[in-house]
C-alpha positions as CSV (number, residue, x, y, z in Angstrom):
1,M,2.2,57.7,-6.2
2,I,2.5,61.3,-5.0
3,I,4.7,63.7,-6.8
4,N,5.6,67.4,-6.1
5,T,4.7,69.7,-8.9
6,K,5.4,73.3,-9.9
7,Y,1.8,74.4,-10.3
8,H,-0.3,71.9,-8.3
9,G,1.8,71.2,-5.2
10,E,1.5,67.6,-4.2
11,Y,-0.3,65.6,-6.9
12,E,-1.4,62.0,-6.8
13,T,-0.9,60.1,-10.0
14,S,-0.5,56.4,-11.0
15,D,2.3,54.6,-12.6
16,G,0.1,54.1,-15.6
17,E,0.0,57.8,-16.2
18,V,3.7,58.3,-16.3
19,L,5.1,59.1,-19.8
20,H,8.6,57.8,-20.7
21,F,10.9,59.9,-22.8
22,P,13.8,57.5,-23.5
23,K,16.2,60.3,-24.6
24,G,14.7,63.0,-22.3
25,I,13.7,66.4,-23.7
26,P,16.1,68.6,-25.5
27,G,18.0,70.5,-22.9
28,F,17.0,68.0,-20.2
29,P,18.5,64.6,-21.2
30,D,18.2,63.2,-17.7
31,E,14.5,64.0,-17.3
32,K,12.9,60.8,-18.7
33,Q,9.6,60.6,-16.8
34,F,6.7,63.1,-17.0
35,V,3.0,63.3,-16.4
36,I,0.5,65.5,-18.1
37,I,-1.8,67.4,-15.7
38,P,-4.6,69.8,-16.8
39,L,-3.8,73.3,-15.6
40,E,-7.5,74.0,-15.1
41,A,-10.7,72.0,-15.4
42,D,-11.3,72.9,-19.1
43,D,-8.1,71.1,-20.4
44,T,-7.2,74.1,-22.7
45,F,-3.8,74.3,-21.0
46,M,-1.9,71.2,-19.8
47,I,1.3,70.9,-17.8
48,L,4.1,68.5,-18.8
49,Q,5.5,67.9,-15.3
50,S,8.7,66.1,-14.5
51,V,8.2,63.3,-12.0
52,K,11.8,63.8,-10.7
53,T,12.2,67.6,-10.6
54,F,9.2,69.6,-9.3
55,E,10.5,72.8,-10.8
56,L,10.6,71.4,-14.3
57,A,7.2,71.9,-15.9
58,F,6.1,73.0,-19.4
59,V,2.8,74.6,-20.3
60,L,1.3,72.8,-23.3
61,I,-1.6,73.2,-25.7
62,N,-3.1,71.0,-28.4
63,P,-1.8,73.0,-31.4
64,F,-4.7,72.0,-33.6
65,Q,-7.1,74.0,-31.4
66,Y,-5.2,77.1,-32.2
67,F,-3.6,76.4,-35.6
68,P,-6.1,74.1,-37.5
69,N,-3.8,74.0,-40.6
70,Y,-0.8,72.7,-38.5
71,D,0.5,69.8,-40.4
72,F,3.8,67.8,-40.5
73,T,5.0,64.3,-41.1
74,L,6.9,62.3,-38.5
75,D,10.2,60.7,-39.7
76,E,10.5,56.9,-39.7
77,T,13.0,56.9,-36.9
78,T,10.5,58.6,-34.6
79,I,7.7,56.3,-35.6
80,E,9.9,53.3,-34.9
81,K,11.3,54.6,-31.6
82,L,7.8,55.4,-30.3
83,A,6.3,52.2,-31.8
84,I,3.5,54.2,-33.5
85,H,1.2,52.0,-35.5
86,S,-1.6,54.4,-36.3
87,P,-2.1,58.2,-36.2
88,E,-4.9,57.5,-33.6
89,D,-2.2,56.2,-31.2
90,I,-0.6,59.6,-30.7
91,A,-1.3,63.0,-29.0
92,V,0.5,66.1,-30.2
93,Y,1.3,69.0,-28.0
94,S,3.1,72.3,-28.3
95,I,5.1,73.9,-25.6
96,L,4.2,77.5,-24.7
97,T,6.4,80.4,-23.8
98,V,4.1,82.3,-21.5
99,H,4.6,86.0,-21.5
100,D,3.3,89.0,-19.5
101,P,0.9,90.1,-20.8
102,F,-0.6,86.8,-21.7
103,E,-1.6,88.1,-25.1
104,K,2.1,87.8,-26.2
105,T,2.3,84.1,-25.3
106,T,3.7,81.9,-28.1
107,A,3.6,78.3,-29.1
108,N,6.6,76.3,-30.4
109,L,5.3,74.7,-33.5
110,Q,8.8,73.7,-34.7
111,A,9.3,71.2,-31.9
112,P,6.0,69.3,-31.1
113,V,5.8,66.9,-28.2
114,I,4.6,63.5,-29.5
115,I,3.1,61.0,-27.1
116,N,2.2,57.4,-28.0
117,L,-1.0,57.0,-25.9
118,K,-0.8,53.2,-26.0
119,N,2.7,52.6,-24.7
120,K,3.2,56.0,-22.9
121,R,6.4,56.8,-24.8
122,G,7.1,60.4,-25.7
123,K,9.6,62.5,-27.6
124,Q,10.0,66.2,-28.5
125,V,10.6,66.2,-32.2
126,I,12.5,69.0,-34.0
127,L,10.9,69.5,-37.4
128,N,13.3,70.3,-40.2
129,I,10.9,72.5,-42.2
130,D,10.8,76.3,-42.6
131,T,7.1,76.5,-42.2
132,Y,7.1,76.7,-38.4
133,T,9.1,78.5,-35.8
134,T,9.4,78.4,-32.0
135,R,7.2,81.6,-31.6
136,H,3.7,81.5,-33.0
137,N,1.3,83.8,-31.2
138,I,-1.7,81.9,-29.8
139,M,-4.0,84.8,-29.3
140,N,-6.8,85.3,-31.9
141,K,-6.1,81.8,-33.3
142,R,-9.1,80.0,-31.9
């Protein structure tokens, strides 16, 4: 299928690549289908692109590449809803707030995006811990 995207124009993807967010994403409850597209060839930055709304796209990173001590525990409800059976089944992403200049760009570590790679279900989880905020600078963290 071909979808219109914010950063890549028309993009060809398959049904097997579509991620399903049963409850949507906070602030976007009607947006339930997304794909992840590399922003560039090196996969450092990814785009979580809505299948339905081309203007809706979030820049993502793998938070462990920038914050190696990042650690949290998923609650049982999330584990059940995403049908997670093993830590190896999931991918974790952080949504960036991109600033100008880029050196001021921050990652939201308080609300990671969790993807079950086996069944393609996803959820943005709000962590109820004080350790992380929505604005962790990513520069000089690699």
